[in-house]
C-alpha positions in Angstrom: -0.3 -0.2 0.4 1.1 3.6 -1.2 0.3 6.7 -0.4 1.3 10.4 -1.6 1.2 12.8 1.3 -1.0 15.2 -1.1 -3.6 12.4 -1.1 -3.7 12.1 2.4 -4.7 15.6 3.0 -7.8 14.8 2.1 -8.4 12.9 4.9 -7.7 16.0 7.6 -12.0 15.5 8.5 -12.1 12.0 8.6 -9.7 9.3 9.4 -8.6 6.6 5.6 -10.0 3.1 6.9 -8.2 0.1 5.5 -8.7 -3.8 5.8 -6.2 -5.0 3.4 -4.1 -8.8 3.2 -0.7 -8.0 1.8 1.3 -10.2 -0.1 4.8 -9.6 1.0 6.7 -13.3 1.1 9.2 -12.5 -1.7 10.3 -9.2 0.1 10.2 -10.7 3.4 12.0 -14.1 2.3 14.8 -11.7 0.6 15.1 -9.5 3.8 15.1 -12.9 5.8 16.1 -16.1 4.1 15.5 -17.9 7.4 11.3 -18.3 6.1 10.6 -20.4 4.4 7.0 -19.4 3.8 5.0 -16.0 4.5 0.3 -16.3 4.6 -0.8 -13.7 3.4 -0.5 -10.2 6.1 -3.4 -9.0 7.0 -3.6 -5.0 8.3 -6.2 -3.3 9.5 -6.5 0.3 10.5 -6.1 4.2 9.5 -4.5 6.7 8.4 -5.1 10.0 9.7 -3.4 13.4 8.3 -2.8 16.2 10.7 -0.5 19.4 11.6 1.9 18.0 7.9 1.8 14.6 9.9 0.4 11.4 8.8 -0.5 9.1 11.1 -0.7 5.6 10.5 -2.1 3.0 13.7 -2.7 -1.0 12.3 -3.1 -4.2 13.8 -1.0 -7.1 11.7 -2.0 -10.6 12.0 1.2 -12.6 10.2 1.9 -16.1 9.6 5.4 -17.2 9.4 6.7 -20.4 8.2 10.4 -20.9 10.2 12.9 -23.9 10.9 13.1 -24.8 14.5 15.8 -23.2 16.4 17.4 -26.5 18.3 15.7 -29.4 15.0 15.4 -27.3 11.7 11.7 -28.4 11.3 9.8 -26.1 10.1 7.3 -24.2 12.3 4.3 -22.0 11.4 4.6 -18.9 13.8 1.9 -16.6 13.9 2.4 -13.3 14.6 -0.5 -10.6 16.0 1.0 -6.9 17.0 0.1 -3.3 16.7 1.5 -0.8 15.3 1.7 3.2 15.6 3.6 5.1 13.0 4.4 9.0 11.9 4.9 10.2 9.0 6.7 13.1 8.9 7.4 15.3 5.0 11.5 16.8 4.7 11.4 19.9 6.8 8.9 19.5 9.0 10.2 20.7 13.0 10.3 17.5 15.0 10.9 19.5 18.3 7.5 18.4 18.9 8.2 14.7 19.4 9.5 13.8 22.9 12.2 11.0 22.7 10.3 9.4 25.0 7.8 8.4 21.8 7.1 5.1 21.9 6.1 6.0 17.8 8.8 5.5 15.0 9.4 8.8 13.2 10.3 8.2 9.7 11.0 10.7 6.7 9.3 9.8 3.6 11.2 10.4 -0.1 9.2 12.4 -2.4 6.2 12.6 -0.8 5.1 8.6 -0.9 4.7 6.6 1.9 5.0 2.9 0.8 3.5 1.2 4.1 4.6 -2.3 2.7 7.9 -2.2 3.7 6.7 -0.8 7.8 4.8 -3.6 7.7 7.9 -5.9 7.2 10.0 -3.8 9.4 8.0 -4.7 12.2 7.2 -8.6 11.3 11.2 -9.2 11.3 11.1 -7.0 14.7 8.5 -9.6 16.4 10.3 -12.4 15.1 11.0 -14.5 18.3 14.8 -15.8 18.9 13.9 -18.8 19.9 11.6 -20.9 17.5 10.2 -24.8 19.0 8.1 -27.3 17.2 4.9 -28.1 19.4 6.9 -31.3 20.3 10.1 -29.7 21.3 8.1 -27.5 23.4 7.0 -30.4 24.9 9.3 -32.0 25.7 10.5 -34.6 23.1 14.4 -35.3 23.1 16.6 -32.7 22.3 18.5 -33.8 18.4 21.5 -36.1 18.9 23.4 -37.2 15.3 26.6 -40.0 14.9 29.5 -39.0 17.5 27.5 -35.6 18.9 24.3 -34.8 20.4 22.4 -31.6 22.4 21.4 -31.2 25.5 20.3 -28.8 28.0 22.1 -26.8 29.8 20.8 -28.3 33.2 22.0 -31.7 31.5 25.2 -29.6 31.2 25.6 -28.1 34.4 24.9 -31.9 36.6 28.0 -33.5 33.8 30.2 -31.1 34.5 29.6 -31.5 38.2 29.7 -35.4 37.2 33.2 -35.1 35.7 34.7 -32.4 37.9 38.1 -34.0 38.9 41.2 -32.7 39.5 43.6 -32.9 36.8 46.0 -35.4 38.2 49.5 -32.9 36.8 48.2 -30.6 39.3 46.9 -33.2 42.2 50.4 -32.9 44.3 50.1 -29.0 44.3 46.7 -29.7 46.9 49.6 -30.9 49.8 51.6 -28.1 49.5 49.5 -25.7 51.4 47.9 -27.9 54.2 46.5 -25.5 56.1 44.6 -24.4 53.5 41.1 -25.6 52.8 39.3 -26.1 48.9 36.0 -23.6 49.4 34.7 -24.4 45.9 
């Protein structure tokens, strides 16, 4: 979805409402190659124009297919979030926006707002760091292979405690200061 600032000036009194399905599959997969598939992204919201600013508030619902962080099996990841952005044309005084504003201020080029790019950016920001399949979330065994296995941090700590031995070359140093106790 693209709008020009001159087109949006006509929406001073009543906001422009939209309810669209965007095909962002190719753009998202190009920007983030780990994405395996993208369903059509549903955006619903409004655009209002006031004092040379354009305010866009939208809810975004998307379903991405991403590899599991643990086993690389494809996992459908639903995303649903709200986004609010101010678009301010070049040369407008930005002092009325304080630094603690939760909205994003974007200076459009050529007075054209490309909302698809803003939606793409927000989707990429909302991708979780850890993606697990349903079976992995329910405690399925970690992946293994020939000569390797994935273990949890708890299991690693247990193994480290079990294998806590003194290097035989350094064992004689323990008798060097017999009056000091080891406080491990």
